[in-house]
N, C-alpha and C positions, 0 to 999 in steps of 0.2 A: 817442755819449751815455753816461755814467759812472754808475754804481748809487748812488743816493741815499744820503747818510749813515745815515738809520733803516734802510733796508733791508740795507747792508750790515753794520750792527751786528747785526741779527738773523740776517742768516746767519751770522757769525763766534759769536755765542752758541749758535744751534744746533748749530753744527759741534762747539764746545767740550761741549755736552751730549751728542752722541753719543760723543765721545772718552771723557768721564767713564763714560758708561753701560757702553761696551766695556770699559773696564778693569777696572769693578765686576763684570761679566759672567765676565771671565778668572779673577778672584779666587775665583769660587762654585763648588763641586762641581756636575756636570754635572744631579745630581737636584735641585738648587736654583735653577736658572737660571729658573723660573718661580714667583711667588708662590703659584699655585694649584696643586693636586696632582692635576689631571686626568688626567697620564700615569699615575700612580699608581693613580688608580681605573679606568683603563683595562685595566692589567694586571691587577688585581685580577678585573676582569670576565672577561679571558681564564681565569683560573685556576678561577674558579667555572663558567666554559663548560666546562673540560675536566672537571670534575667531573659534571657532568650527562653528557657523552659516555662518562666510563668507567661511569656507571650503565647505559647503553645497551649496553655492550660485554659486560656481565655479564647482559643478560636473555636470555631465550628465543629462539629462531630467529624466533618471529612476534611479538616487539617485546614493550613494557613499556607500561602505562596509566600515565597522570600520576601518580597517586598514588604508584605504585613509584617511577617516577624521583626523585619528590621526597623520597622516604624514603631511598632509597640515596645522594642527592647533598647530604642535609643541609639541603634547601631547602623555604619552603612552596610549597604548589601553584601559587599566583600567580606567586612567582619562577620556580619551575622551567617554568611555562607561557610565560613571556617568553622564556626562553632557547630553548626549544624551537620556538617560533615563527620566532625568528630564524634558527635551525640550518635549519629546513622552508624558509624563503624562500630559504636560501642551496644547498639540495641536501644538506646535511651530514645532514640527519635527513630520514624520511620518515614520513608518517602514512597510515594506512588509510583512504583517501579514499571507500570507501563507508559507513562511519561516523564522521564528523569528530568527533561529541559524545564518543562512546566508543572511537574508533578507537584503536589502539596505535602506538606510536612505536617506530622503528628506524634504525639507522644507516642513511643514504643513499647514492646512487651516488658521489657526492663523498668521500665516507668511504670507499670501497671504493677509489676512484682513489688517495686519498692512502696508504693502509694499502699498495696494490699498488706505488706509486712508493718507498715507503720500504723493501719488501721488496726490492724490485728491486736497491737500493744495497748489501744486504748481500753480504759477499765471496762466501759459497759460491753463492747464488742467481745472482750474476752471471756466475761462474765456468761453472755449469752451464747458462745461457742461452748463452754464448758457444759451448761446445761443442755444444749443440743446435742453434743456428744454422748450423754450421758443417756438421754432417751434413745436415741439411734442404737445405742449398744444394747440397751434394753428391749427394743423393737427389732434387733437385727437386720436395720435396713440403711440405707443411705439417706445424705440430707446436704443442705446447704445452708448458709448464712449470708444474708445480703443486706447491704446497706444502700444509701441514696448517695450515687455519684454524680460526676459532672453531666452524664448524657441520660440517668436513670437509676434505677435499682441494679446494683452491681453484686455480683457474687464475691464475697471477701474469703469465705472459708468452704472448702468442701471435703466433707466427712465421709468415707467409705466404713459402712458399719455392718458388712456381711451380704450385702446383696448386691451382687455385680450388675452393673449396669453399662451398656453401651451408650454413649452420648457425647455430644460436643459441646455440653456444658462444662466450664472449667472456672478456676478462680480468675475473675477479671472479665469474665462473660456479662453483658447487659441482659437484662430479661425486660420482655416486652409488656408495658404498662397495661396493655390492653387484653392481651392473652396469656399472661401467668396469674396464679395465685399470689404471689409476692406483689406484682404488679397492682392487683385489685386492692390489696392492703394500703398501698400507698395513696391510691385514688381514695379510699375510704377515710383516711386518718391524716391526710396533708392537703394542703390549700391548691386550689385550681390555678392559682398564680405559679405554684412549683411545676405541677405537673402537665398544664396544658400544653406549654411548648413542646414536651416530650410527646404528647399525644398527636399534636400536628404534624412533628416530624416523621412518627410512624405511619400516620395517614397517607403523607406524601409520598413514603416510601411503598405503599400499598397495603399495609397493614389498617383494615379499616373495620371496627366494631362499632355500632352504632350508639349514639348516646342513652337510648332506653334502654338497651342490653347490659351498658355499663352501670346505669343508675340500679336496675335491678339486682347487679351482681354485689354492688357496694350496699344496697340496703339488706342484702342477705348476709354479708361479711359482718356489719355493723351489728345484727342481729345473733348471728352465731359464735361471734368473736374469732372466727378464721375464715379462710378461703380455700375453695380446691378448683382444681382444672384436670381435665383429662385428656392427654394428648393434645394441647395445643401449642405447647412449646417445642417439646420432643414427642414426635409420633411414637406411641406404645408407652408413654410414661406418664404417669400420674403424679401430683403433688398437693400435699395439703400445707399451708402456711399459716403462723401465728405471729400476732406483733409482739414487740419487746418494747415497752415505754419509760422514760425517765422521769424524774421528780418532778420536770414539768408537764407530765403527760404527753410528751412529745415521742413519735414513733423514732426511735433510734435504730431499729434493726428488725429483720424479718426472720424466722427460723422455718426451715421449710422440710418437710420430711416425704422422701419419694417412694413410689413403688411402681410396679408393673401394671399397666391397666387391664391385662387379664385376671389380677389377683383382686376381683372386684369386692371382696369382704375383708380387704386388708384394714381398711379405715372402719373399725368396730367402734362401737360407743367407748368402749373400755379404753382403746389406743388412743382416741380422739380427745379424751379427758387426761391421758397422761402427756399426751403433745401440749394441751393448752396449760396443764399444770406446771410444766418445764418452762415456758412462756412466762407464766406468772410471776414463778419463783426468780426468775432472771430478772425481772421487772422489778419486783420488791428488792431485791439485791442492791439495785442502782439506784433505789429511792422513791419508786412508784408507790404511791398511797392508794391506788384502785382496789 
């Protein structure tokens, strides 16, 4: 049975209309394809959201109140609250759940993961991570790569290399300056202008190592080229950390090799030389001339 004349004509008109619309769309620039500007509004919303996140990046470690976020981001409190609520719901921001009404806001776990993923793509960090992974595979143990973050030395990569360790450390963990081998390296190779505020925060929270003891460890780390700790960050866990430098002789990362405290002879002279060589190779690969 053929198509009725009126139906056939309707189909032809519809096809002609589609063709005209397609040709019109081809002549329009991409941003004008839609008569409404909802995509533009969505982009603007993202930009405002970034302002809120930047406000949180500049806040103290314990977070910021709603009014502080609003002031720093240039928003009203109601506007800032809506963005913060959306970020809390997606894990980008976290709020003190013990006091929701007056609780402080801070960057959440997902923000940490985004930051760590971005840092891991930076060439010096990638090179250092690859060299650390190689030496860990050879030594059959576990280790971590750390860089300087907003609150001090932060774990950016955790590498399981054959030694199962039960620890609370993970990507995003902040290591104590005064009690970790990583922290001692940052005290050794970075200015006090950078490190002193973190030391003061640690001491205010109860972690106190005397200036004389810190100086002793700094001198030792400078002489040996590495730093060690035993059980001061995680009970039962030892660490040996080595520095990675860039072309300007700046400390860009630290590589740490972990072991159990009871394995007293794990860090033999031969193994220490391998660990140091891995850090030197990484440094030279990114331009260090030492």
